[in-house]
C-alpha positions in Angstrom: 136.5 112.2 46.0 133.7 113.8 48.0 131.7 116.7 46.7 133.2 119.3 49.1 136.7 118.1 48.1 135.9 118.4 44.4 134.5 121.8 44.9 137.6 122.9 46.8 139.8 121.5 44.0 137.9 123.3 41.3 138.1 126.5 43.2 141.8 126.2 43.6 142.2 125.4 39.8 140.1 128.5 38.9 142.2 130.7 41.2 145.4 129.3 39.7 144.1 129.9 36.2 143.1 133.4 37.0 146.5 134.2 38.6 148.5 132.7 35.6 146.5 134.8 33.1 146.6 138.0 35.1 150.3 137.6 35.9 151.1 136.9 32.2 149.2 140.0 31.1 150.9 142.2 33.7 154.3 140.9 32.8 154.0 141.6 29.1 152.4 145.0 29.7 155.0 146.4 32.0 158.1 145.1 30.1 157.0 146.2 26.7 155.7 149.7 27.8 158.8 150.6 29.8 161.5 148.8 27.7 163.2 152.0 26.3 163.6 153.3 29.9 165.1 150.0 31.0 167.5 150.2 28.1 168.7 153.6 29.2 169.2 152.3 32.8 171.1 149.3 31.6 173.5 151.4 29.5 174.1 153.8 32.3 175.2 150.8 34.5 177.3 149.2 31.8 181.1 149.1 32.5 181.9 150.8 29.2 179.5 153.6 29.9 176.3 155.0 28.4 177.7 156.5 25.2 179.8 153.5 24.2 176.8 151.2 25.0 174.7 153.0 22.4 173.3 156.0 24.2 169.8 156.6 22.8 170.4 154.4 19.7 168.3 151.2 19.3 166.3 151.6 22.5 164.2 148.6 21.6 167.2 146.3 21.1 166.5 143.0 23.0 162.7 143.4 23.0 162.0 140.0 21.5 163.6 138.2 24.5 161.4 140.2 26.9 158.2 139.5 24.9 159.0 135.8 25.0 160.0 135.6 28.6 157.7 138.1 30.4 154.5 136.1 30.4 155.9 132.8 31.9 158.2 134.6 34.3 155.4 136.8 35.7 152.9 133.9 35.7 155.3 131.7 37.8 156.0 134.6 40.2 152.4 135.3 41.0 151.4 131.7 41.1 154.1 131.0 43.7 153.4 134.3 45.5 149.6 133.8 45.8 149.9 130.1 46.7 152.4 130.8 49.5 150.5 133.8 50.8 147.3 131.8 50.9 149.0 128.8 52.7 150.7 131.0 55.2 147.6 133.2 55.7 145.6 130.3 57.0 148.2 129.6 59.7 149.4 133.0 60.9 147.8 135.7 63.1 145.9 138.5 61.4 148.2 141.1 63.0 150.0 143.4 60.6 153.4 142.1 61.6 152.6 138.4 60.9 150.8 139.4 57.6 153.9 141.4 56.5 156.1 138.4 57.3 153.9 136.1 55.2 154.0 138.6 52.3 157.9 138.6 52.5 158.1 134.8 52.5 155.6 134.7 49.6 157.6 137.2 47.6 160.8 135.3 48.3 159.3 132.1 46.9 158.0 133.9 43.9 161.3 135.4 43.1 163.4 132.2 43.5 161.1 130.3 41.1 160.5 133.0 38.5 164.3 133.8 38.3 164.7 130.4 36.6 163.2 132.0 33.6 163.9 135.7 34.3 167.7 135.4 34.5 168.2 133.9 31.0 165.9 136.5 29.6 167.9 139.3 31.4 171.1 137.9 30.0 169.9 138.0 26.4 168.1 141.3 26.9 170.9 143.3 28.5 173.6 142.0 26.2 171.4 143.0 23.2 170.5 146.4 24.9 174.2 147.3 25.0 174.5 146.6 21.3 177.0 143.7 21.6 174.9 141.9 19.0 172.3 142.9 16.5 169.3 140.9 17.8 168.0 138.8 20.7 168.4 135.6 18.6 172.1 136.4 17.8 172.7 137.1 21.5 171.1 133.8 22.4 173.2 131.8 19.9 176.4 133.7 20.8 175.9 133.1 24.5 175.2 129.4 24.0 178.2 128.9 21.7 180.7 130.7 24.0 179.4 129.7 27.5 176.9 126.9 27.0 173.8 126.5 29.2 175.5 127.9 32.4 176.1 131.1 30.5 172.4 131.9 30.7 172.5 131.7 34.5 175.5 133.9 35.0 174.3 136.4 37.6 171.6 134.2 39.0 172.7 134.6 42.6 173.3 138.4 42.1 169.8 138.7 40.6 168.4 136.8 43.6 170.4 139.1 45.9 168.8 142.1 44.2 165.3 140.7 43.8 164.8 139.4 47.4 165.4 142.6 49.3 163.4 144.5 46.6 160.4 142.2 46.9 160.7 142.0 50.7 160.3 145.8 50.7 157.8 146.2 47.8 155.2 143.6 48.4 154.5 144.1 52.1 154.5 147.8 51.5 152.1 147.4 48.6 149.8 145.1 50.6 150.0 147.5 53.6 149.0 150.6 51.5 146.1 148.7 49.9 144.9 147.7 53.4 145.0 151.4 54.4 142.9 152.4 51.4 140.5 149.6 52.2 140.2 150.6 55.8 139.4 154.2 54.9 136.9 153.4 52.1 135.3 150.3 53.8 135.7 148.3 50.6 138.5 146.6 48.6 140.9 149.0 46.8 140.1 149.7 43.2 142.6 148.9 40.5 143.8 152.4 40.2 144.3 152.6 44.0 146.3 149.4 43.9 148.3 150.8 41.1 149.1 154.0 43.1 150.2 151.9 46.1 152.4 149.8 43.8 154.0 152.8 42.3 155.0 154.1 45.7 156.2 150.7 46.9 158.2 150.2 43.7 159.9 153.5 43.9 161.0 153.1 47.5 162.2 149.6 46.9 164.2 150.6 43.8 165.9 153.5 45.6 167.1 151.2 48.3 168.3 148.4 46.1 170.0 150.3 43.2 173.5 149.2 44.2 172.5 145.5 44.0 171.0 146.2 40.5 174.3 147.8 39.4 176.2 144.7 40.6 173.8 142.4 38.8 174.2 144.3 35.5 178.0 144.4 35.7 178.1 140.6 36.3 175.8 139.8 33.4 177.7 142.1 31.0 181.2 141.2 32.0 183.6 139.7 29.5 184.3 136.0 29.9 187.4 135.3 32.0 187.2 138.6 34.0 186.8 138.7 37.7 183.3 140.2 37.4 182.2 137.3 35.2 182.8 134.9 38.1 179.8 136.4 39.9 181.6 137.5 43.1 179.2 140.1 44.4 181.7 141.6 46.9 184.5 141.7 44.4 182.2 143.7 42.0 181.3 146.1 44.8 184.9 146.7 45.7 185.7 147.2 42.0 183.0 149.8 41.6 184.0 151.7 44.8 187.6 151.7 43.6 186.8 152.9 40.1 183.9 155.4 40.7 183.3 155.7 44.5 179.8 155.6 45.9 178.4 157.2 42.8 179.3 154.0 40.9 177.0 152.0 43.1 174.1 154.3 42.2 174.6 154.5 38.5 171.2 154.7 36.7 169.5 155.7 40.0 167.0 158.1 38.5 165.9 156.0 35.6 165.7 152.9 37.8 163.5 154.6 40.4 161.3 156.1 37.7 161.3 152.7 35.9 160.3 150.7 39.0 157.7 153.3 40.2 156.0 153.3 36.8 156.7 149.5 36.5 155.2 148.8 39.9 152.1 150.8 39.1 151.6 149.1 35.8 152.6 145.6 36.8 150.6 145.3 40.0 147.8 147.6 38.8 147.3 145.6 35.6 147.6 142.4 37.7 144.8 143.3 40.0 142.7 144.7 37.1 143.2 141.6 35.0 142.2 139.4 37.9 139.0 141.4 38.4 138.2 141.3 34.7 138.9 137.5 34.4 136.7 136.8 37.4 133.8 138.9 36.2 134.0 137.8 32.6 135.2 134.2 32.4 135.1 132.6 35.8 
């Protein structure tokens, strides 16, 4: 291997190492810090309702599953996102439209790969949040015994159906807002500026995709053998409209928008800050 090729390979390895570490840090930070709010949102969207799901009792139920799954899920997402964005960036025009399209494709690749870990974590987390079982471990064993390995991927496609439009809105908007900060200041956006942009992008995305989040939650929490447990997205939407009208599709709207605004600010802000710290300290 020639020297330029070796240098290029080492640079790519360093970049990948930085992305994995920063992504893992961001994933753990946001999920642990905002877990109680996520529990409230999940219980509001539960079929049995907020009160019967536990109300404000045990707001940290299911935290263990998140602690174990956040780091690898976020690391895989950002590795796929950054790799795809870099590959597309070298082949597309510098115009805003093409850049936005490349960010959408990159976010899509990141979501599809990271959901291989995220969906099983969500299954265990949400079932524990609604106090069906006493712990994440008990939920894991119960799910495996009753549904086997496929049980951990119930709701995979409804999760993808929620995540893709969310990310397709959030990431181009985040990148666009950062670009505007950069153009005004003449230098790359700071971590807090990136965090502010991410908060706005997360809130807008959450508001627009709340119905898909409600559907995903209903499918994951549905009793075995029910129509909802089969994962038919349109059937769940029709059921929600029949039971509760349009309001049913926006259950948990306020905590979700608040959660994703704060979550976006923490997640992407910590990600950018961690990348800067790792670059300046270790690499």
